C-alpha positions as CSV (number, residue, x, y, z in Angstrom):
1,X,-2.2,-85.5,2.7
2,X,1.0,-85.1,0.6
3,X,2.8,-87.8,-1.4
4,X,6.3,-86.7,-2.4
5,X,9.1,-88.2,-4.4
6,X,12.4,-87.3,-2.8
7,X,14.7,-85.2,-5.0
8,X,17.5,-87.7,-4.7
9,X,15.4,-90.4,-6.4
10,X,17.1,-91.8,-9.5
11,X,16.8,-95.1,-11.2
12,X,18.3,-96.2,-14.5
13,X,17.3,-98.9,-16.9
14,X,16.3,-102.1,-15.1
15,X,15.8,-105.6,-16.4
16,X,12.2,-106.7,-16.6
17,X,12.2,-108.9,-13.6
18,X,13.8,-106.3,-11.3
19,X,11.4,-103.6,-12.7
20,X,8.4,-105.8,-11.8
21,X,9.8,-106.5,-8.4
22,X,10.6,-102.9,-7.7
23,X,7.1,-101.8,-8.8
24,X,5.5,-104.3,-6.4
25,X,7.7,-103.3,-3.5
26,X,7.3,-99.6,-4.0
27,X,3.5,-100.0,-4.5
28,X,3.0,-102.1,-1.4
29,X,5.1,-99.8,0.8
30,X,3.4,-96.6,-0.5
31,X,0.0,-98.2,-0.1
32,X,0.8,-99.1,3.5
33,X,2.1,-95.6,4.2
34,X,-1.0,-94.0,2.7
35,X,-3.2,-96.1,4.9
36,X,-1.1,-95.1,8.0
37,X,-1.5,-91.3,7.4
38,X,-4.9,-91.4,5.8
39,X,-7.0,-91.0,8.9
40,X,-4.7,-88.3,10.3
41,X,-5.3,-85.7,7.6
42,X,-2.5,-83.5,6.6
43,X,0.0,-86.4,6.8
44,X,2.9,-86.9,4.5
45,X,4.5,-89.8,2.6
46,X,8.0,-89.4,1.1
47,X,9.3,-92.0,-1.3
48,X,13.0,-92.3,-2.3
49,X,14.3,-94.8,-4.8
50,X,18.1,-94.8,-5.5
51,X,20.1,-97.2,-7.7
52,X,23.8,-97.9,-7.7
53,X,25.7,-100.6,-9.6
54,X,24.7,-103.4,-7.1
55,X,21.4,-102.5,-5.6
56,X,18.2,-100.5,-5.7
57,X,17.3,-99.0,-2.4
58,X,13.8,-97.9,-1.5
59,X,12.8,-95.8,1.5
60,X,9.2,-94.9,2.2
61,X,8.7,-92.6,5.2
62,X,5.3,-91.6,6.6
63,X,4.2,-89.2,9.3
64,X,1.7,-91.7,10.7
65,X,1.8,-93.3,14.2
66,X,4.7,-95.6,13.4
67,X,4.9,-99.4,14.1
68,X,4.6,-100.6,17.7
69,X,8.1,-101.9,18.7
70,X,6.7,-105.4,19.5
71,X,5.3,-105.6,15.9
72,X,8.4,-104.6,13.9
73,X,9.1,-108.2,12.8
74,X,5.5,-109.4,12.8
75,X,4.3,-106.8,10.2
76,X,6.1,-108.9,7.5
77,X,4.1,-112.0,8.3
78,X,1.5,-113.1,5.8
79,X,-2.1,-112.2,6.9
80,X,-0.9,-109.9,9.7
81,X,-2.7,-106.6,9.8
82,X,-3.4,-103.9,12.4
83,X,-6.4,-102.6,10.3
84,X,-10.0,-103.6,10.6
85,X,-11.2,-105.8,7.8
86,X,-12.5,-103.7,4.9
87,X,-13.9,-105.6,2.0
88,X,-11.6,-108.5,1.7
89,X,-8.4,-110.1,2.9
90,X,-5.7,-107.9,4.3
91,X,-2.1,-108.2,5.5
92,X,-0.4,-109.5,2.4
93,X,1.4,-106.5,0.9
94,X,4.2,-106.3,3.4
95,X,4.6,-110.1,3.4
96,X,4.8,-110.0,-0.4
97,X,7.4,-107.2,-0.1
98,X,9.5,-109.3,2.3
99,X,9.2,-112.4,0.0
100,X,10.4,-110.4,-3.1
101,X,13.3,-108.8,-1.3
102,X,14.5,-112.0,0.3
103,X,14.0,-114.0,-2.9
104,X,16.4,-111.6,-4.6
105,X,18.9,-111.8,-1.8
106,X,17.9,-108.4,-0.4
107,X,16.3,-107.1,2.8
108,X,13.4,-105.1,4.0
109,X,12.9,-103.6,7.5
110,X,11.0,-100.9,9.4
111,X,12.0,-98.4,12.1
112,X,10.3,-95.5,13.7
113,X,11.4,-91.9,13.2
114,X,8.5,-89.5,13.6
115,X,6.4,-92.1,11.8
116,X,7.3,-95.4,10.1
117,X,10.3,-95.7,7.8
118,X,10.3,-98.8,5.6
119,X,13.6,-99.5,3.8
120,X,14.1,-102.2,1.1
121,X,17.2,-103.3,-0.7
122,X,16.9,-105.1,-4.0
123,X,20.1,-106.5,-5.5
124,X,20.4,-105.6,-9.2
125,X,21.4,-109.3,-9.9
126,X,19.1,-111.6,-8.0
127,X,20.9,-113.9,-5.6
128,X,18.7,-116.7,-4.4
129,X,18.4,-116.6,-0.6
130,X,19.9,-120.1,-0.1
131,X,22.9,-119.3,-2.3
132,X,24.5,-116.7,0.0
């Protein structure tokens, strides 16, 4: 299995709160992607993080089986998992990612393109979801 950082990845200085949120989002998306390709052997996960003046965009692409179309929205629900229980509670990483993104006024979604492609958008300045 290969884990690659896309050459276009570039992030500048971030405030502490955004830095923590970004680390959590990237960590959860990468962990999920590694789980998806792990059993396949020879799989690949590509991570791209790009910042502009308004947002930090994260894309994590894996060569796993993708997400079943009927589960695309459900994967962000707390406690939802497609994996067999292994030593503790599961199904919280993507829900936490969704919570962080929406709390900041951003988004997270998934689509299939030769595997799963998770995309998250974190505004540089947090905008509470109810204030939009």
